[in-house]
DOLUM-623734 format. One record per residue: x, y, z of N, C-alpha, C, O in turn; chain. Coordinates in nm, 4 decimals. Atoms other than C-alpha are relative to their C-alpha. Layout:
% residues N
     n.px     n.py     n.pz    ca.px    ca.py    ca.pz     c.px     c.py     c.pz     o.px     o.py     o.pz cadena
        X        Y        Z        X        Y        Z        X        Y        Z        X        Y        Z      A
...
% end
This chain:
% residues 48
     n.px     n.py     n.pz    ca.px    ca.py    ca.pz     c.px     c.py     c.pz     o.px     o.py     o.pz cadena
   0.1029  -0.0245   0.0300   2.7224   5.3403  -7.8610  -0.1084  -0.0967  -0.0831  -0.2088  -0.0393  -0.1254      A
   0.0599   0.0968   0.0070   2.5666   5.0189  -7.9744  -0.1031  -0.0419   0.1337  -0.2156  -0.0919   0.1324      A
   0.0621   0.0646  -0.1078   2.4928   4.9566  -7.6132  -0.1194   0.0908   0.0546  -0.2135   0.0539   0.1249      A
   0.1386  -0.1014  -0.0207   2.2655   5.2968  -7.5954  -0.1146  -0.0469  -0.0965  -0.2309  -0.0623  -0.0588      A
   0.1152   0.0616   0.1038   2.0806   5.1666  -7.9261  -0.0811  -0.0904   0.0747  -0.2011  -0.0656   0.0865      A
   0.0545   0.1099  -0.0633   1.9937   4.8675  -7.7378  -0.0826   0.0387   0.0913  -0.1909  -0.0192   0.0820      A
   0.0253  -0.0183  -0.1340   1.8950   5.0193  -7.4051  -0.1092   0.0586  -0.0665  -0.2237   0.0214  -0.0407      A
   0.0977  -0.1106   0.0444   1.7122   5.2795  -7.6020  -0.1444  -0.0997  -0.0655  -0.2627  -0.0793  -0.0382      A
   0.1250   0.1070   0.0550   1.4923   4.9773  -7.8030  -0.0413  -0.0633   0.0982  -0.1610  -0.0908   0.0894      A
   0.0589   0.0545  -0.1158   1.4474   4.8210  -7.4890  -0.1043   0.0556   0.0710  -0.2091   0.0008   0.1051      A
   0.0950  -0.0919  -0.0630   1.2893   5.0949  -7.3330  -0.1466   0.0285  -0.0769  -0.2611   0.0185  -0.0328      A
   0.1218   0.0157   0.0701   1.0730   5.1493  -7.6200  -0.1147  -0.1034  -0.0348  -0.2316  -0.0850  -0.0686      A
   0.1040   0.1061   0.0175   0.9439   4.8002  -7.6480  -0.0732   0.0101   0.1626  -0.1823  -0.0463   0.1709      A
   0.0724   0.0243  -0.1144   0.8396   4.8389  -7.2708  -0.0734   0.1123   0.0099  -0.1781   0.0897   0.0705      A
   0.0818  -0.1285  -0.0028   0.6962   5.1905  -7.2923  -0.0145   0.0456  -0.1269   0.0761   0.1238  -0.1558      A
   0.0038  -0.0290   0.1498   0.5854   5.2438  -7.6717  -0.0186   0.1382   0.0152   0.0735   0.1907  -0.0474      A
   0.0175  -0.1549   0.0083   0.4840   5.6164  -7.6183   0.1363   0.0584  -0.0096   0.1441   0.1617  -0.0761      A
  -0.1199  -0.0789   0.0181   0.8646   5.7009  -7.5845   0.0411   0.0057  -0.1246   0.1267   0.0896  -0.1527      A
  -0.0366  -0.0245   0.1294   0.8826   5.6300  -7.9556  -0.0382   0.1278  -0.0595   0.0316   0.1903  -0.1394      A
   0.0607  -0.1577   0.0152   0.6595   5.9539  -7.9834   0.0937   0.1022   0.0600   0.1348   0.1995  -0.0032      A
  -0.0848  -0.1296  -0.0519   0.8709   6.1571  -7.7403   0.1229   0.0062  -0.0295   0.1833   0.1132  -0.0213      A
  -0.1319  -0.0257   0.0291   1.1860   6.0734  -7.8392   0.0265   0.0345  -0.1865   0.1376   0.0507  -0.2369      A
  -0.0126  -0.0093   0.1548   1.1548   6.1196  -8.2205   0.0568   0.1610  -0.0238   0.0522   0.2588   0.0509      A
  -0.0712  -0.1654   0.0213   1.3293   6.4309  -8.3819  -0.1043   0.0666  -0.0537  -0.1824   0.0103  -0.1303      A
   0.0991  -0.0902   0.0837   1.1143   6.7127  -8.4851   0.0101   0.0346  -0.1134   0.1136   0.0964  -0.1385      A
   0.0040  -0.0215   0.1502   1.0321   6.7483  -8.8527  -0.0172   0.1475  -0.0190  -0.1193   0.2122   0.0044      A
   0.0337  -0.1509   0.0530   1.0993   7.0917  -8.9720  -0.0545   0.0201  -0.1327   0.0160   0.0034  -0.2322      A
   0.0691  -0.0326   0.1236   0.8645   7.1764  -9.2349  -0.0313   0.1782  -0.0190  -0.0691   0.2649   0.0598      A
   0.0544  -0.1877   0.0181   0.8162   7.5425  -9.4178  -0.1112   0.0125   0.0022  -0.1789  -0.0810  -0.0405      A
   0.0902  -0.0701  -0.0410   0.5446   7.7525  -9.3211  -0.0797  -0.0147  -0.1334  -0.0063  -0.0102  -0.2321      A
   0.0664  -0.0309   0.1133   0.2546   7.7508  -9.5964  -0.0682   0.1094   0.0025  -0.1654   0.1203   0.0773      A
   0.0919  -0.1475  -0.0274   0.1341   8.1050  -9.6469  -0.1746  -0.0144  -0.0043  -0.2547   0.0734   0.0275      A
   0.1492   0.0058   0.0470  -0.2178   7.9568  -9.7439  -0.0543  -0.0647   0.1514  -0.1681  -0.0387   0.1906      A
   0.0196   0.0720  -0.1582  -0.2120   7.7465  -9.3661  -0.0950   0.0749   0.0670  -0.0790   0.1966   0.0571      A
   0.1040  -0.0530  -0.1042  -0.5023   7.8376  -9.1315  -0.0006  -0.0840   0.1089  -0.0402  -0.1999   0.0972      A
   0.0056   0.0576  -0.1599  -0.4740   7.7352  -8.7707  -0.1361  -0.0251   0.0348  -0.2191   0.0658   0.0345      A
   0.1426   0.0207  -0.0319  -0.7862   7.5476  -8.6681  -0.0554   0.0593   0.1263  -0.1759   0.0651   0.1510      A
   0.0466  -0.1006  -0.1135  -0.8170   7.7399  -8.3701  -0.0393   0.1168  -0.0203  -0.1065   0.1814   0.0601      A
   0.0299  -0.1401   0.0652  -0.8383   8.0461  -8.5944  -0.1490  -0.0268  -0.0330  -0.2159   0.0618   0.0201      A
   0.1075   0.0359   0.0574  -1.1518   7.9187  -8.7342  -0.1443   0.0225   0.1025  -0.1641  -0.0461   0.2028      A
   0.0978  -0.0064  -0.1035  -1.4808   8.0495  -8.5726  -0.1015  -0.1067  -0.0167  -0.1471  -0.1083  -0.1310      A
   0.0669   0.1065   0.0323  -1.7001   7.7433  -8.5389  -0.1576   0.0647  -0.0334  -0.2261   0.0458  -0.1339      A
   0.1761  -0.0491   0.0215  -2.0565   7.9176  -8.5049   0.0157   0.0495  -0.1739  -0.0543  -0.0162  -0.2510      A
   0.0114  -0.0330   0.1162  -1.9777   8.0946  -8.8480   0.0685  -0.0700  -0.1559   0.0623  -0.0201  -0.2683      A
  -0.0679   0.0570   0.0978  -1.7775   7.8377  -9.0594  -0.1037  -0.0889  -0.1028  -0.0585  -0.1247  -0.2116      A
   0.0735   0.0779   0.0573  -2.0889   7.6380  -9.1833  -0.0980   0.1144  -0.0448  -0.1476   0.1037  -0.1569      A
   0.1026  -0.1177   0.0478  -2.3169   7.9623  -9.2098  -0.0912  -0.0253   0.1136  -0.0862  -0.1094   0.2034      A
   0.1147   0.0084  -0.0990  -2.6224   8.0394  -9.0285  -0.1380  -0.0496  -0.0177  -0.2168  -0.0477   0.0768      A
% end
């Protein structure tokens, strides 16, 4: 197992993007007041 960790650390040193790719997903509770940015209309957000 330690050999695998060393190999992964070496790969991440060579390709730092792997650190983001290999990270564990964070499970967060959904906030009922949260609004996706894609659902907001850009034209009417600031008014006319």
